[in-house]
Short mmCIF file of the C-alpha atoms (twelve columns), coordinates in Angstrom:
data_MODEL
# 
_entry.id   MODEL 
# 
loop_
_atom_site.group_PDB 
_atom_site.id 
_atom_site.type_symbol 
_atom_site.label_atom_id 
_atom_site.label_alt_id 
_atom_site.label_comp_id 
_atom_site.label_asym_id 
_atom_site.label_seq_id 
_atom_site.Cartn_x 
_atom_site.Cartn_y 
_atom_site.Cartn_z 
_atom_site.pdbx_PDB_model_num 
ATOM 1   C CA . UNK A 1   72.486 25.974 7.404   1 
ATOM 2   C CA . UNK A 2   73.560 25.936 3.357   1 
ATOM 3   C CA . UNK A 3   72.370 22.987 1.417   1 
ATOM 4   C CA . UNK A 4   68.749 21.873 0.631   1 
ATOM 5   C CA . UNK A 5   66.372 21.302 3.094   1 
ATOM 6   C CA . UNK A 6   62.465 20.939 4.292   1 
ATOM 7   C CA . UNK A 7   60.922 23.325 6.638   1 
ATOM 8   C CA . UNK A 8   57.721 24.933 7.611   1 
ATOM 9   C CA . UNK A 9   56.760 28.150 7.694   1 
ATOM 10  C CA . UNK A 10  53.704 29.894 9.766   1 
ATOM 11  C CA . UNK A 11  50.917 31.486 7.758   1 
ATOM 12  C CA . UNK A 12  49.571 35.071 9.339   1 
ATOM 13  C CA . UNK A 13  46.585 34.781 11.710  1 
ATOM 14  C CA . UNK A 14  43.941 36.086 9.920   1 
ATOM 15  C CA . UNK A 15  39.907 35.958 10.652  1 
ATOM 16  C CA . UNK A 16  37.989 33.250 9.449   1 
ATOM 17  C CA . UNK A 17  35.765 34.110 6.108   1 
ATOM 18  C CA . UNK A 18  32.369 32.836 4.875   1 
ATOM 19  C CA . UNK A 19  34.528 31.094 2.091   1 
ATOM 20  C CA . UNK A 20  37.258 29.535 4.176   1 
ATOM 21  C CA . UNK A 21  34.396 28.177 6.355   1 
ATOM 22  C CA . UNK A 22  32.878 26.659 3.326   1 
ATOM 23  C CA . UNK A 23  35.964 24.903 2.170   1 
ATOM 24  C CA . UNK A 24  37.620 21.734 3.380   1 
ATOM 25  C CA . UNK A 25  38.934 21.054 6.808   1 
ATOM 26  C CA . UNK A 26  42.653 21.272 5.892   1 
ATOM 27  C CA . UNK A 27  42.007 24.736 4.689   1 
ATOM 28  C CA . UNK A 28  39.977 25.706 8.183   1 
ATOM 29  C CA . UNK A 29  42.988 24.433 10.487  1 
ATOM 30  C CA . UNK A 30  46.134 24.990 8.183   1 
ATOM 31  C CA . UNK A 31  48.469 27.109 10.438  1 
ATOM 32  C CA . UNK A 32  51.701 26.227 8.152   1 
ATOM 33  C CA . UNK A 33  52.615 25.495 4.938   1 
ATOM 34  C CA . UNK A 34  55.737 23.128 4.119   1 
ATOM 35  C CA . UNK A 35  58.319 24.578 2.072   1 
ATOM 36  C CA . UNK A 36  61.636 23.389 0.401   1 
ATOM 37  C CA . UNK A 37  64.353 25.779 1.002   1 
ATOM 38  C CA . UNK A 38  67.905 25.663 -0.852  1 
ATOM 39  C CA . UNK A 39  70.557 28.449 1.006   1 
ATOM 40  C CA . UNK A 40  73.811 29.453 -0.442  1 
ATOM 41  C CA . UNK A 41  77.377 28.101 0.819   1 
ATOM 42  C CA . UNK A 42  78.380 31.604 1.535   1 
ATOM 43  C CA . UNK A 43  76.576 34.779 3.499   1 
ATOM 44  C CA . UNK A 44  73.118 35.246 1.628   1 
ATOM 45  C CA . UNK A 45  72.692 38.390 -0.293  1 
ATOM 46  C CA . UNK A 46  68.865 38.092 0.074   1 
ATOM 47  C CA . UNK A 47  66.194 35.795 -0.916  1 
ATOM 48  C CA . UNK A 48  63.830 34.678 -3.347  1 
ATOM 49  C CA . UNK A 49  60.199 32.952 -2.841  1 
ATOM 50  C CA . UNK A 50  59.484 30.607 -5.662  1 
ATOM 51  C CA . UNK A 51  56.056 29.610 -6.954  1 
ATOM 52  C CA . UNK A 52  55.410 26.809 -8.606  1 
ATOM 53  C CA . UNK A 53  52.326 24.507 -9.866  1 
ATOM 54  C CA . UNK A 54  54.252 21.607 -9.105  1 
ATOM 55  C CA . UNK A 55  52.974 18.686 -6.671  1 
ATOM 56  C CA . UNK A 56  56.580 17.203 -6.738  1 
ATOM 57  C CA . UNK A 57  59.817 19.508 -7.593  1 
ATOM 58  C CA . UNK A 58  61.472 17.663 -10.792 1 
ATOM 59  C CA . UNK A 59  64.759 17.957 -10.972 1 
ATOM 60  C CA . UNK A 60  65.193 20.545 -13.157 1 
ATOM 61  C CA . UNK A 61  63.408 22.722 -10.723 1 
ATOM 62  C CA . UNK A 62  65.764 21.710 -7.874  1 
ATOM 63  C CA . UNK A 63  68.525 22.691 -10.180 1 
ATOM 64  C CA . UNK A 64  67.222 26.117 -10.754 1 
ATOM 65  C CA . UNK A 65  66.760 26.687 -6.822  1 
ATOM 66  C CA . UNK A 66  70.502 25.505 -6.531  1 
ATOM 67  C CA . UNK A 67  71.757 27.492 -9.530  1 
ATOM 68  C CA . UNK A 68  69.835 30.837 -7.591  1 
ATOM 69  C CA . UNK A 69  71.458 29.648 -4.191  1 
ATOM 70  C CA . UNK A 70  74.666 29.518 -6.147  1 
ATOM 71  C CA . UNK A 71  74.102 33.301 -6.953  1 
ATOM 72  C CA . UNK A 72  73.766 33.958 -3.432  1 
ATOM 73  C CA . UNK A 73  70.222 33.628 -2.546  1 
ATOM 74  C CA . UNK A 74  68.031 31.587 -0.124  1 
ATOM 75  C CA . UNK A 75  65.458 30.056 -2.371  1 
ATOM 76  C CA . UNK A 76  62.151 29.226 -0.402  1 
ATOM 77  C CA . UNK A 77  59.318 27.602 -2.374  1 
ATOM 78  C CA . UNK A 78  55.894 27.011 -0.501  1 
ATOM 79  C CA . UNK A 79  54.278 23.729 -1.390  1 
ATOM 80  C CA . UNK A 80  51.572 25.192 -2.776  1 
ATOM 81  C CA . UNK A 81  49.304 22.359 -3.544  1 
ATOM 82  C CA . UNK A 82  49.701 20.810 0.385   1 
ATOM 83  C CA . UNK A 83  46.076 22.284 0.688   1 
ATOM 84  C CA . UNK A 84  44.496 20.625 -2.115  1 
ATOM 85  C CA . UNK A 85  43.739 17.215 -1.647  1 
ATOM 86  C CA . UNK A 86  42.427 16.576 -5.081  1 
ATOM 87  C CA . UNK A 87  45.322 15.161 -7.442  1 
ATOM 88  C CA . UNK A 88  43.307 16.320 -10.491 1 
ATOM 89  C CA . UNK A 89  44.261 19.744 -9.409  1 
ATOM 90  C CA . UNK A 90  47.191 21.706 -11.423 1 
ATOM 91  C CA . UNK A 91  46.074 25.182 -11.017 1 
ATOM 92  C CA . UNK A 92  46.703 27.135 -7.645  1 
ATOM 93  C CA . UNK A 93  45.246 30.731 -7.355  1 
ATOM 94  C CA . UNK A 94  43.418 33.011 -5.029  1 
ATOM 95  C CA . UNK A 95  44.126 34.086 -1.453  1 
ATOM 96  C CA . UNK A 96  45.616 31.183 -0.133  1 
ATOM 97  C CA . UNK A 97  48.237 31.369 -2.437  1 
ATOM 98  C CA . UNK A 98  49.224 34.764 -1.577  1 
ATOM 99  C CA . UNK A 99  48.744 33.606 1.989   1 
ATOM 100 C CA . UNK A 100 52.166 30.859 1.093   1 
ATOM 101 C CA . UNK A 101 53.840 33.652 -0.389  1 
ATOM 102 C CA . UNK A 102 53.652 35.672 2.671   1 
ATOM 103 C CA . UNK A 103 54.820 32.773 4.773   1 
ATOM 104 C CA . UNK A 104 57.993 32.253 2.770   1 
ATOM 105 C CA . UNK A 105 58.062 36.150 2.814   1 
ATOM 106 C CA . UNK A 106 58.080 35.918 6.801   1 
ATOM 107 C CA . UNK A 107 60.406 33.422 6.988   1 
ATOM 108 C CA . UNK A 108 63.217 34.745 5.252   1 
ATOM 109 C CA . UNK A 109 62.554 38.488 7.357   1 
ATOM 110 C CA . UNK A 110 62.758 36.237 10.518  1 
ATOM 111 C CA . UNK A 111 66.073 35.609 9.888   1 
ATOM 112 C CA . UNK A 112 67.359 38.884 8.852   1 
ATOM 113 C CA . UNK A 113 66.794 38.942 5.191   1 
ATOM 114 C CA . UNK A 114 65.272 42.334 4.283   1 
ATOM 115 C CA . UNK A 115 62.323 43.125 2.508   1 
ATOM 116 C CA . UNK A 116 63.859 45.003 -0.353  1 
ATOM 117 C CA . UNK A 117 66.728 42.132 -0.888  1 
ATOM 118 C CA . UNK A 118 63.357 39.834 -1.388  1 
ATOM 119 C CA . UNK A 119 62.168 38.645 -4.756  1 
ATOM 120 C CA . UNK A 120 59.494 36.539 -6.146  1 
ATOM 121 C CA . UNK A 121 59.879 34.197 -9.104  1 
ATOM 122 C CA . UNK A 122 56.817 32.447 -10.167 1 
ATOM 123 C CA . UNK A 123 55.507 30.018 -13.149 1 
ATOM 124 C CA . UNK A 124 52.390 30.001 -14.927 1 
ATOM 125 C CA . UNK A 125 49.218 31.109 -12.995 1 
ATOM 126 C CA . UNK A 126 51.928 31.344 -9.948  1 
ATOM 127 C CA . UNK A 127 53.691 33.635 -12.328 1 
ATOM 128 C CA . UNK A 128 51.039 35.610 -12.298 1 
ATOM 129 C CA . UNK A 129 50.597 36.215 -8.747  1 
ATOM 130 C CA . UNK A 130 54.013 36.953 -8.484  1 
ATOM 131 C CA . UNK A 131 53.324 39.812 -11.002 1 
ATOM 132 C CA . UNK A 132 50.254 40.789 -8.267  1 
ATOM 133 C CA . UNK A 133 52.265 40.246 -5.244  1 
ATOM 134 C CA . UNK A 134 54.537 43.063 -7.123  1 
ATOM 135 C CA . UNK A 135 51.804 45.587 -6.993  1 
ATOM 136 C CA . UNK A 136 50.892 45.382 -3.209  1 
ATOM 137 C CA . UNK A 137 53.592 43.602 -1.435  1 
ATOM 138 C CA . UNK A 138 57.454 45.504 0.015   1 
ATOM 139 C CA . UNK A 139 59.248 43.283 -2.300  1 
ATOM 140 C CA . UNK A 140 62.579 44.211 -4.183  1 
ATOM 141 C CA . UNK A 141 62.002 42.802 -7.710  1 
ATOM 142 C CA . UNK A 142 59.740 40.105 -9.620  1 
ATOM 143 C CA . UNK A 143 60.141 37.548 -12.358 1 
ATOM 144 C CA . UNK A 144 56.630 35.862 -14.004 1 
ATOM 145 C CA . UNK A 145 57.163 33.500 -16.639 1 
ATOM 146 C CA . UNK A 146 54.264 31.780 -18.829 1 
ATOM 147 C CA . UNK A 147 51.939 33.815 -16.298 1 
ATOM 148 C CA . UNK A 148 48.664 33.766 -17.712 1 
ATOM 149 C CA . UNK A 149 45.328 36.371 -17.194 1 
ATOM 150 C CA . UNK A 150 46.893 39.062 -18.889 1 
ATOM 151 C CA . UNK A 151 43.597 40.509 -20.623 1 
ATOM 152 C CA . UNK A 152 41.275 38.200 -19.089 1 
ATOM 153 C CA . UNK A 153 41.199 37.827 -15.403 1 
ATOM 154 C CA . UNK A 154 42.070 34.178 -14.173 1 
ATOM 155 C CA . UNK A 155 39.394 32.350 -11.940 1 
ATOM 156 C CA . UNK A 156 39.830 34.041 -8.503  1 
ATOM 157 C CA . UNK A 157 41.954 36.964 -9.860  1 
ATOM 158 C CA . UNK A 158 39.493 40.227 -9.604  1 
ATOM 159 C CA . UNK A 159 41.782 42.178 -12.195 1 
ATOM 160 C CA . UNK A 160 43.825 41.412 -15.830 1 
ATOM 161 C CA . UNK A 161 47.144 41.821 -15.269 1 
ATOM 162 C CA . UNK A 162 47.321 44.838 -17.901 1 
ATOM 163 C CA . UNK A 163 44.539 46.790 -15.605 1 
ATOM 164 C CA . UNK A 164 46.832 46.843 -12.571 1 
ATOM 165 C CA . UNK A 165 50.386 46.985 -14.350 1 
ATOM 166 C CA . UNK A 166 50.683 50.822 -13.579 1 
ATOM 167 C CA . UNK A 167 50.411 49.790 -9.910  1 
ATOM 168 C CA . UNK A 168 53.362 47.569 -10.081 1 
ATOM 169 C CA . UNK A 169 55.801 48.842 -7.146  1 
ATOM 170 C CA . UNK A 170 58.628 46.331 -7.658  1 
ATOM 171 C CA . UNK A 171 60.659 45.996 -10.842 1 
ATOM 172 C CA . UNK A 172 59.309 43.153 -13.157 1 
ATOM 173 C CA . UNK A 173 60.670 40.979 -15.613 1 
ATOM 174 C CA . UNK A 174 58.214 38.820 -17.569 1 
ATOM 175 C CA . UNK A 175 59.266 35.955 -20.036 1 
ATOM 176 C CA . UNK A 176 56.745 34.549 -22.669 1 
ATOM 177 C CA . UNK A 177 56.933 32.089 -25.270 1 
ATOM 178 C CA . UNK A 178 55.157 32.846 -28.699 1 
ATOM 179 C CA . UNK A 179 53.387 29.831 -29.044 1 
ATOM 180 C CA . UNK A 180 51.833 29.836 -25.558 1 
ATOM 181 C CA . UNK A 181 48.218 29.708 -26.193 1 
ATOM 182 C CA . UNK A 182 47.810 30.901 -22.543 1 
ATOM 183 C CA . UNK A 183 49.756 34.168 -23.583 1 
ATOM 184 C CA . UNK A 184 49.405 34.962 -27.133 1 
ATOM 185 C CA . UNK A 185 51.799 37.728 -28.847 1 
ATOM 186 C CA . UNK A 186 49.140 40.433 -29.083 1 
ATOM 187 C CA . UNK A 187 48.112 39.995 -25.107 1 
ATOM 188 C CA . UNK A 188 51.726 40.111 -24.119 1 
ATOM 189 C CA . UNK A 189 52.269 43.196 -26.285 1 
ATOM 190 C CA . UNK A 190 49.809 45.091 -24.514 1 
ATOM 191 C CA . UNK A 191 51.149 43.876 -21.155 1 
ATOM 192 C CA . UNK A 192 54.319 45.159 -22.295 1 
ATOM 193 C CA . UNK A 193 52.784 48.790 -23.116 1 
ATOM 194 C CA . UNK A 194 50.969 48.919 -19.970 1 
ATOM 195 C CA . UNK A 195 54.003 47.770 -17.721 1 
ATOM 196 C CA . UNK A 196 56.112 50.548 -19.073 1 
ATOM 197 C CA . UNK A 197 53.311 52.880 -17.439 1 
ATOM 198 C CA . UNK A 198 54.492 51.783 -13.939 1 
ATOM 199 C CA . UNK A 199 57.010 54.043 -12.265 1 
ATOM 200 C CA . UNK A 200 59.499 50.803 -11.932 1 
ATOM 201 C CA . UNK A 201 61.486 49.097 -13.988 1 
ATOM 202 C CA . UNK A 202 60.093 46.249 -16.192 1 
ATOM 203 C CA . UNK A 203 61.067 43.970 -19.504 1 
ATOM 204 C CA . UNK A 204 58.968 41.691 -20.967 1 
ATOM 205 C CA . UNK A 205 60.582 39.458 -23.159 1 
ATOM 206 C CA . UNK A 206 59.204 37.216 -25.917 1 
ATOM 207 C CA . UNK A 207 60.962 33.909 -26.666 1 
ATOM 208 C CA . UNK A 208 60.093 31.792 -30.210 1 
ATOM 209 C CA . UNK A 209 58.570 28.745 -29.079 1 
ATOM 210 C CA . UNK A 210 58.281 27.108 -25.373 1 
ATOM 211 C CA . UNK A 211 61.937 26.813 -24.826 1 
ATOM 212 C CA . UNK A 212 62.385 29.322 -22.180 1 
ATOM 213 C CA . UNK A 213 61.375 27.718 -19.414 1 
ATOM 214 C CA . UNK A 214 64.165 27.170 -16.511 1 
ATOM 215 C CA . UNK A 215 62.189 24.414 -14.675 1 
ATOM 216 C CA . UNK A 216 61.796 21.906 -17.684 1 
ATOM 217 C CA . UNK A 217 64.367 19.457 -18.865 1 
ATOM 218 C CA . UNK A 218 66.471 21.234 -21.296 1 
ATOM 219 C CA . UNK A 219 65.864 20.917 -25.613 1 
ATOM 220 C CA . UNK A 220 68.336 18.840 -27.599 1 
ATOM 221 C CA . UNK A 221 68.333 21.547 -30.319 1 
ATOM 222 C CA . UNK A 222 71.345 24.317 -30.271 1 
ATOM 223 C CA . UNK A 223 68.553 26.976 -31.210 1 
ATOM 224 C CA . UNK A 224 66.265 26.093 -28.536 1 
ATOM 225 C CA . UNK A 225 69.476 25.476 -25.777 1 
ATOM 226 C CA . UNK A 226 70.469 29.057 -26.460 1 
ATOM 227 C CA . UNK A 227 66.773 30.706 -25.759 1 
ATOM 228 C CA . UNK A 228 66.580 28.161 -22.807 1 
ATOM 229 C CA . UNK A 229 69.888 29.709 -21.357 1 
ATOM 230 C CA . UNK A 230 68.934 33.078 -22.237 1 
ATOM 231 C CA . UNK A 231 66.182 33.082 -19.936 1 
ATOM 232 C CA . UNK A 232 67.840 31.707 -17.117 1 
ATOM 233 C CA . UNK A 233 70.429 34.492 -17.582 1 
ATOM 234 C CA . UNK A 234 67.966 36.936 -17.391 1 
ATOM 235 C CA . UNK A 235 66.435 35.583 -14.127 1 
ATOM 236 C CA . UNK A 236 69.475 35.503 -12.953 1 
ATOM 237 C CA . UNK A 237 70.585 39.377 -13.524 1 
ATOM 238 C CA . UNK A 238 67.056 40.713 -12.684 1 
ATOM 239 C CA . UNK A 239 67.306 39.893 -9.291  1 
ATOM 240 C CA . UNK A 240 71.634 40.586 -9.332  1 
ATOM 241 C CA . UNK A 241 70.716 44.191 -10.518 1 
ATOM 242 C CA . UNK A 242 67.491 44.971 -8.433  1 
ATOM 243 C CA . UNK A 243 67.406 42.781 -4.686  1 
ATOM 244 C CA . UNK A 244 70.446 45.365 -3.470  1 
# 
């Protein structure tokens, strides 16, 4: 079907661990993750799993998903906070985030989408996850926006991005704002150098200010709006060039 709709994606079966046993009852019994899907009107070229730290999908985020679908991609966005009852929690990471990615990936492959035509797009710490996915999952391309954990690992993140960057297995695009305290320019420069040692294409872009976020309301300033358009265009072009 085409258009926007909600569905559920089954999680891969895994053996329970001591950590999961110590977690909430929700985590112990969780067998699927809700997803929001946007499908193109025409035959899909491939798929994109979108990872985002939002409890509710904003109009801007949905617009981005529709724009990607207009380009020919089936966009699948797992509801990453479905497993977290505490409304005060605003960040996600750890094994369950990767479980949600795998569920979205499997949902796409069950619909005939080939693994090398599936990309991942992540924002904030979910952008960090998108980077790590590109080091150990059979995907076609990855894009990270404002991904922290560059030189120091995030909680539940085993390694810093600069340390694992040479292990990238999928082409990766990183978009950062120069004024983002979570991703200081010197750390982004180190990441640019580290990803250049990988055997796949990489591109690290730093924009002035914080106006490169396609998932947030558009700025009124013409210069900021031009940055926003450029960053969106780079996302579209990256997937267009690498998901074949």
